[in-house]
C-alpha positions in Angstrom: -4.7 28.5 8.3 -1.3 27.2 9.2 1.4 27.7 6.6 1.2 24.7 4.4 2.0 26.6 1.2 4.7 24.1 0.2 2.3 21.2 0.4 -0.5 21.6 -2.1 -2.5 18.6 -1.1 -6.0 19.5 -1.7 -8.4 19.4 1.1 -10.8 16.6 0.3 -13.6 19.1 0.7 -12.3 20.8 -2.4 -12.8 17.7 -4.5 -15.8 17.2 -6.7 -18.2 14.4 -5.8 -16.7 12.1 -8.4 -13.1 12.9 -7.3 -14.0 12.2 -3.7 -15.6 8.8 -4.6 -12.6 7.8 -6.7 -10.2 9.0 -3.9 -12.2 7.0 -1.4 -11.8 3.8 -3.3 -8.1 4.3 -3.7 -7.6 5.2 -0.1 -9.4 2.2 1.2 -7.7 -0.2 -1.3 -4.6 -2.2 -0.1 -2.9 -1.7 -3.5 -3.2 -0.1 -6.9 -6.6 -0.2 -8.7 -7.2 0.0 -12.4 -9.7 2.5 -13.7 -12.0 -0.3 -14.6 -11.9 -1.8 -11.1 -12.8 1.7 -9.7 -15.6 2.0 -12.3 -17.0 -1.4 -11.2 -16.9 -0.4 -7.5 -18.6 2.9 -8.2 -21.4 1.8 -10.5 -23.9 2.0 -7.7 -22.8 5.7 -7.2 -23.9 6.5 -10.7 -20.6 6.0 -12.6 -21.3 4.7 -16.0 -18.4 5.5 -18.2 -14.6 4.9 -17.9 -14.2 8.5 -18.9 -15.8 9.7 -15.7 -13.2 7.7 -13.7 -10.3 8.8 -15.9 -11.3 12.5 -15.6 -11.4 12.2 -11.8 -8.1 10.3 -11.8 -6.4 12.9 -14.0 -7.3 15.6 -11.5 -6.2 13.6 -8.5 -2.9 12.8 -10.1 -2.5 16.6 -10.9 -3.2 17.4 -7.2 -0.5 14.9 -6.2 -3.0 12.8 -4.2 -2.8 9.8 -6.5 0.1 8.3 -8.5 -0.1 6.4 -11.7 1.9 3.1 -12.1 2.6 2.9 -15.8 3.8 -0.7 -15.8 0.6 -1.9 -14.1 -1.7 0.7 -15.8 -3.1 1.3 -12.3 -3.5 4.0 -9.8 -2.5 4.2 -6.1 -3.3 6.7 -3.4 -0.4 8.7 -2.1 0.7 7.3 1.2 3.0 10.1 2.1 1.6 13.5 3.1 3.3 16.2 1.1 5.0 13.7 -1.2 4.0 15.9 -4.1 6.9 18.0 -3.2 9.2 15.3 -4.5 9.4 15.1 -8.2 10.7 11.6 -8.0 8.6 8.9 -6.6 9.8 5.3 -6.5 7.5 2.3 -6.0 8.3 -1.3 -5.1 5.9 -3.6 -6.8 5.8 -7.3 -5.7 5.3 -9.5 -8.7 3.9 -12.3 -6.5 1.3 -10.7 -4.2 1.0 -7.4 -6.0 1.8 -5.2 -3.0 3.0 -1.8 -3.8 5.0 0.4 -1.4 6.0 4.0 -2.0 9.7 5.0 -1.4 10.8 8.5 -1.2 14.4 9.4 -1.5 15.6 13.0 -2.2 19.1 11.7 -3.0 17.7 9.5 -5.8 15.8 12.5 -7.1 19.0 14.6 -7.2 20.9 11.9 -8.8 18.4 11.3 -11.6 18.2 15.1 -12.1 22.0 15.3 -12.4 22.1 12.3 -14.8 19.5 13.9 -17.0 21.1 17.4 -16.8 24.4 15.9 -18.0 22.6 15.1 -21.3 21.0 18.5 -21.4 17.7 17.1 -20.4 15.5 19.1 -18.0 13.8 16.5 -15.7 10.4 17.6 -14.4 9.0 14.5 -12.9 9.8 10.8 -12.8 8.3 7.7 -11.4 10.6 4.8 -10.8 8.9 1.4 -10.7 11.0 -1.4 -9.0 9.6 -4.9 -9.6 10.5 -8.0 -7.7 9.5 -9.7 -4.5 8.4 -8.1 -1.2 10.0 -9.4 2.0 7.2 -11.9 2.8 7.2 -13.3 -0.7 11.0 -13.4 -0.9 11.1 -15.5 2.2 8.4 -17.9 1.0 
Protein backbone atom coordinates (compact mmCIF):
# COMPACT_ATOMS: atom_id res chain seq x y z
CA UNK A 1 0.00 0.00 0.00
CA UNK A 2 1.60 3.28 -1.06
CA UNK A 3 1.03 6.18 1.27
CA UNK A 4 -2.17 7.77 0.06
CA UNK A 5 -3.35 8.67 3.52
CA UNK A 6 -4.09 12.30 2.57
CA UNK A 7 -6.31 11.20 -0.26
CA UNK A 8 -9.29 9.29 1.05
CA UNK A 9 -10.75 8.38 -2.29
CA UNK A 10 -12.40 5.06 -1.78
CA UNK A 11 -11.35 2.16 -3.86
CA UNK A 12 -14.34 1.36 -6.07
CA UNK A 13 -14.09 -2.18 -4.70
CA UNK A 14 -15.13 -0.78 -1.32
CA UNK A 15 -18.41 0.55 -2.72
CA UNK A 16 -21.69 -1.28 -2.38
CA UNK A 17 -23.28 -2.57 -5.57
CA UNK A 18 -25.71 0.36 -5.66
CA UNK A 19 -22.96 2.90 -5.08
CA UNK A 20 -20.84 1.34 -7.84
CA UNK A 21 -23.75 1.46 -10.28
CA UNK A 22 -24.49 5.11 -9.49
CA UNK A 23 -20.80 5.99 -9.68
CA UNK A 24 -20.58 4.21 -13.04
CA UNK A 25 -23.41 6.31 -14.45
CA UNK A 26 -21.83 9.56 -13.25
CA UNK A 27 -18.36 8.59 -14.47
CA UNK A 28 -19.57 7.82 -17.97
CA UNK A 29 -21.80 10.91 -18.21
CA UNK A 30 -20.48 14.02 -19.94
CA UNK A 31 -22.10 16.29 -17.42
CA UNK A 32 -24.12 16.38 -14.25
CA UNK A 33 -27.03 13.99 -13.80
CA UNK A 34 -30.08 14.41 -11.62
CA UNK A 35 -31.03 11.62 -9.24
CA UNK A 36 -34.06 10.91 -11.43
CA UNK A 37 -31.95 10.53 -14.57
CA UNK A 38 -29.73 8.10 -12.69
CA UNK A 39 -32.81 6.23 -11.45
CA UNK A 40 -34.16 5.92 -15.02
CA UNK A 41 -30.85 4.59 -16.29
CA UNK A 42 -30.58 2.05 -13.49
CA UNK A 43 -34.11 0.66 -13.57
CA UNK A 44 -32.91 -2.46 -15.36
CA UNK A 45 -30.43 -2.99 -12.51
CA UNK A 46 -33.22 -3.23 -9.98
CA UNK A 47 -33.42 0.39 -8.85
CA UNK A 48 -37.02 1.24 -8.06
CA UNK A 49 -37.04 4.16 -5.64
CA UNK A 50 -35.35 7.56 -5.74
CA UNK A 51 -34.32 6.90 -2.14
CA UNK A 52 -32.00 4.10 -3.30
CA UNK A 53 -30.26 6.57 -5.60
CA UNK A 54 -30.14 9.34 -3.00
CA UNK A 55 -28.69 7.00 -0.41
CA UNK A 56 -25.89 5.96 -2.77
CA UNK A 57 -25.30 9.59 -3.81
CA UNK A 58 -25.06 10.76 -0.19
CA UNK A 59 -22.31 8.23 0.46
CA UNK A 60 -20.43 9.06 -2.75
CA UNK A 61 -20.56 12.75 -1.86
CA UNK A 62 -19.31 11.90 1.62
CA UNK A 63 -16.41 9.93 0.10
CA UNK A 64 -15.52 12.94 -2.08
CA UNK A 65 -16.12 10.97 -5.29
CA UNK A 66 -19.16 12.96 -6.37
CA UNK A 67 -20.07 16.62 -6.02
CA UNK A 68 -23.53 18.07 -5.72
CA UNK A 69 -24.37 21.11 -7.84
CA UNK A 70 -27.01 22.91 -5.81
CA UNK A 71 -28.15 25.28 -8.53
CA UNK A 72 -28.80 22.43 -10.95
CA UNK A 73 -29.92 19.97 -8.28
CA UNK A 74 -27.66 17.49 -10.00
CA UNK A 75 -24.57 15.43 -9.29
CA UNK A 76 -21.24 15.19 -11.06
CA UNK A 77 -18.38 12.73 -10.71
CA UNK A 78 -15.19 14.27 -9.38
CA UNK A 79 -12.75 14.74 -12.25
CA UNK A 80 -9.77 15.47 -10.06
CA UNK A 81 -8.11 12.67 -8.20
CA UNK A 82 -7.63 13.72 -4.62
CA UNK A 83 -9.79 16.79 -5.01
CA UNK A 84 -11.52 15.95 -1.75
CA UNK A 85 -8.47 17.45 -0.08
CA UNK A 86 -9.76 20.87 -1.22
CA UNK A 87 -12.59 22.18 0.86
CA UNK A 88 -13.51 24.60 -1.89
CA UNK A 89 -14.60 23.36 -5.25
CA UNK A 90 -15.59 25.70 -8.04
CA UNK A 91 -17.59 24.67 -11.08
CA UNK A 92 -18.20 26.51 -14.31
CA UNK A 93 -21.66 25.74 -15.63
CA UNK A 94 -22.49 26.68 -19.22
CA UNK A 95 -26.06 27.91 -19.44
CA UNK A 96 -26.27 27.10 -23.13
CA UNK A 97 -24.85 23.60 -23.57
CA UNK A 98 -24.91 22.53 -19.93
CA UNK A 99 -21.23 21.59 -19.80
CA UNK A 100 -19.74 21.59 -16.32
CA UNK A 101 -16.03 21.87 -15.56
CA UNK A 102 -14.34 21.60 -12.20
CA UNK A 103 -11.85 24.26 -11.18
CA UNK A 104 -9.58 23.88 -8.25
CA UNK A 105 -7.76 26.83 -6.77
CA UNK A 106 -6.18 26.75 -3.32
CA UNK A 107 -5.90 30.56 -3.34
CA UNK A 108 -9.64 30.88 -3.76
CA UNK A 109 -10.13 28.47 -0.86
CA UNK A 110 -7.79 30.49 1.37
CA UNK A 111 -9.43 33.74 0.39
CA UNK A 112 -12.95 32.48 1.13
CA UNK A 113 -11.73 31.08 4.44
CA UNK A 114 -10.20 34.44 5.35
CA UNK A 115 -13.35 36.35 4.36
CA UNK A 116 -15.46 34.00 6.48
CA UNK A 117 -13.00 34.11 9.39
CA UNK A 118 -13.18 37.92 9.41
CA UNK A 119 -16.84 37.59 10.40
CA UNK A 120 -16.04 34.89 12.95
CA UNK A 121 -17.43 32.18 10.69
CA UNK A 122 -15.61 28.85 10.54
CA UNK A 123 -15.80 27.64 6.95
CA UNK A 124 -15.82 23.88 6.51
CA UNK A 125 -16.75 23.38 2.92
CA UNK A 126 -17.90 25.49 0.03
CA UNK A 127 -19.00 24.89 -3.50
CA UNK A 128 -18.81 27.82 -5.85
CA UNK A 129 -20.98 27.64 -8.94
CA UNK A 130 -20.07 29.97 -11.78
CA UNK A 131 -22.73 30.26 -14.44
CA UNK A 132 -22.26 31.63 -17.92
CA UNK A 133 -21.01 30.54 -21.31
CA UNK A 134 -18.25 28.04 -22.06
CA UNK A 135 -15.63 28.94 -24.65
CA UNK A 136 -17.43 27.23 -27.52
CA UNK A 137 -20.81 28.78 -26.73
CA UNK A 138 -19.23 32.18 -26.06
CA UNK A 139 -17.80 32.17 -29.57
CA UNK A 140 -21.01 31.06 -31.22
